[in-house]
N, C-alpha and C positions, 0 to 999 in steps of 0.2 A: 747604945745598941749592941750591948754585948751578947745578949740573949734574945731568941725567938721564940713566940708562941704563934699557935695556929688555929684557926677558926675554920672548921671544915664543913662544906656544904655538898649535899649529894644531888645531883641531876638526874632524873629518870629520863633514860633515852627512849627514843620512839619505837624501838623493837623490844621494850621490855626489859632491859638491863638499866645500869646505872653507872655514872661517872662521879668520883669524888673529887672535888677540888679544894685546894687549901689556900686560904688567905693568911700570909704571915703578919703577925702584930708584932711591930719593932718598937722596943720602948725609946719614947723620946721622939720619935717621928711623928708628924701631924700632916694630914692631907685634908683636902676639901672635896666636895662633889666633883669639882672640876680638874682635880688632880688626874694625870694620865694614869693610864692601867696597863700593866704589861703581864701578858700570859707566858709562863715558863712551860716548855716541852721538854722532859727528861729522856736520857739515854735507855738504853737496853737493861731491863730488870732494874731500873731505878725507881725513883718516887720523887715526889714534889718538895721533900724535905732532905735530900742529899747535900753533902758539903758544898757543892758547887752552887747549888739552889739557894742556899742562905747567903753566900756570897754575892750572889746576883741581886737577891732582895735588899740587902744592905747597900750595894752600891747604888742601886737605884733609888733608894730612900734618900740618899745624899743628894739627889736632884729633884727631890719632891715628887718622885714617881712612886706609885702604889704597885703592887705585885699580886699574882695570884697563880698557883701551880696546878698544872693538871695532872693528876695521876691516870694513866691509861688504864684500861680494864684488866682487872687482876693484880694491880699494882698498889692499891692503897691499903693492902693488909687484910682485904676481905675478898674471896673469890666471887667472880662475878656471876649472874643468874642464868645467862644464856651459854651456849657452846663456844660463841665467838671470844675470841682473845684481842690483843693487840699486834700489830705488825708495823712494818716500815712505810706501809702506804696506806693506813687507816686514817686518811684526812678527813672522811666524813664525820668522824668523833670531833676532831680539831674545828671543823667548820661550826658543828653543834654548839661547842662550848663558846667560840667566838662570837656567834650570832646571840647567844644566852647573855654573854657579857655585855654586848652593844645594846639589848634591849633593858638590862639591869643597871647600867652606868650611862645613860644617854648623854651626860654633860663630860664624859671622860674621852679624850683621845686613847686609841688603843695601839698597843705594840705587842710583838711576840719576839722571843728569845728560845732558840732550840738548841740542845746539845746531842750530837752524835746521832742516834736514831731519831732523836726528836728534831734535830736540824735537817735531816732527810725529809721527815714529814712537813716541816715547815716549808722548805724549798717547793716541795711538791704541791702543797696547798696553795702557795702564792702564784705558781705557775698555772694550776687549774683555775683560780679565781681572777686572774690577771687584775683588772682594776676593779673588780665586782667584791669587794672586801672591804670591811671598816677599818681594817690595819693600815697604820700610817708609818710604820717604821719595823724593821726586823732585823735581827742577828742570827747567823747561822754558825755555831761554834763546832769544829771538827765534823763537818758532815762527810758522810760517805757521797760519792758521786756515782759510782758504779759498784752495786751491791753484789754482782757476782764476784768481782775481783777482790772486794772486801772480804767476802766467804771463804775466798781462797788463801787470802792472807792468814786468816783465822785459823788455818790449817798447818801453818809453819811457824818457825821462830818464835820470839816472844809472845806474838798474838795467839798462837795454840794455848800457851799456858793461861791466858786470860779466857779464852774462850772455853776451855774445860770448866772454868767456874761458872761462866753464863751458862753452858750447856746443863750442868747439875742443877741449877736453879730452875731452868725451864723444864727439865724432866720432873723435878720434884711438884712443881706447880701443876704440871699436867696430871700427874698422879693424884693429887688433891682434888682435880677438877673431871676426874674419869667417869664419875657417875653422871656427868652431864654431856662430855664430849665422846665417850665410849664408843656410840654407834655410828660416829661420823669418821673416826680415823681407826688405824691400825696400832693400838696402844702400845702392842709388844715392840713393834718396829719403831716406835717414838723412844721407848725406854732403851732399844739397843743402839740408839744412833751414837755415833762416835764423835761426829762434828756438827758444828752448827748448820752446815749445809744439809747433813742427813737429816737433822731434826726439822729443818725447813720443808725438806722434801717429804717427809714422813707426817708432819702436823701442819705447819703453817700454811703450806700450798692448798692442801685439800680441804683444810677447815675454812678456808677463805675464798674458795672459788677459783684457784689457780691450777693450772695443768700440772705444774711440778715446781721444784724450787727455782729452776732457771726461767721459768715463765715469771714467777712471783719476782724475781731480782729484775729482769728485763722490764715489767710493767712498772716498778716502784723506783728504780733508780733515778735520783734527784737531778742528775746532769741534763736530762732530756726536757726538764721543766724550767731551766733557767732562762731560756730566750723569751718566754712569755712572762716573766715577773714584771710587774709594773708598780712595786712599792720599794722605796728606799730600802735596800738590804745590804748589811754588811756580812761577808763571809771571812771567817777566820779558820785557817788551817795550819797546822805545823807541817814541814816536810819531812820531819823525822817521826811521824805519826807511825806506830807499829802497828796499827789495825788496817792501814789502808795503803793500796800500791800508788804508783803514780798515776791517779785517774782524774786529775783535775782538769775539767774542759776550759782551758785558758782562753779559746777563741769566744766560746759562748760568753763567757763571762766579760770579757773585754769590750764585746759588741753590744752589750746590754748597759745603757746609761744609768740604770737604776741600780746596779750593783756595784759595791765598792768591797774590794778584796784585800785582805792582809794575809799573805802567805809568809810564815816566818821559818827560818832555819831551823829553830828548836821550838819546843812546847809539848811534844808528846801528844797524848791524846785527852783531850779536855783538861789539860793541866795548866801550861803557861804560867808556871811559877816564876815570879818577877824578883824574888828575894825575901828579905825579912823586914818587917817593919814593927817596932815595939813588941818583939817577943812571937810574932806570929807570921806565917808566910803571906805573902801579897800575891793575888792572882790576876794577870793583867788582862785575861779575856773578859771576865765580869765586869771590869773596869771601862773595857773598851765599849762593850754592849751597852753599858748604862749611858756612857757619853755620847755614843751614836744615837741613842734612841731619844735622849734629851735633846740633842741638836734638832732632829727632824721633826720630832711631836711639838716642840715649842716654837717651831717655825709657822704652824698651822693656826 
């Protein structure tokens, strides 16, 4: 299981766009039509082939679970066809892919694992769907619970250093997409944005129907959806996560019997390095996500 290969499938969306999903091919792993299948939702400016995705795919395979990764619009290496991009609340694309997987793999139990922005998407999706989803188990790794507070953290300390890299990538992508979205947003204002919040105010919000960045953050923050989740869900967050403030909704989490929470003192953001085994680092969160998924899916 040293190397991974990928089989890409393109799904045409109802609005004339496309979503690319990646099925990892893991040497030595064998699956049947009944083997469970887990969908991965990546983080901001990530994709379905990032390092943490590889770790998750391999850990799932150890439990006999297949995987597939969703590349959000504009994240698969090819710019999308429509003005719309991805954002922290775009759960209609998640729903579209989950429903497609349920039709294509009718004998397989389904799970989802989301990282960072993908974790926010996952919690929002589950809260919106309640029990009306084929998903049987879910794990949210390093989710933001309050997007506004997260954006504010991006403007100070170590978070600002990472935010500048994200911002540069987002502005470059917007420039490449300018011929499609130029009539919908003020491109000059987008390129002049100095923070992620300014970028969201100039592009994400107006492009996707929100009044401004604050409205976008308010409508899509995952905390408000937690009380309505009706699927066994593991939430993993480190208290030293440099991207997020103390925004954890402890009461809502404690009051929902479907939620299992693991809040660690250390772990950073989507890291949770557990040490080294035979020459490589071992990642705790991906292993816990695989164990949790296997436990609840195999019960059904």
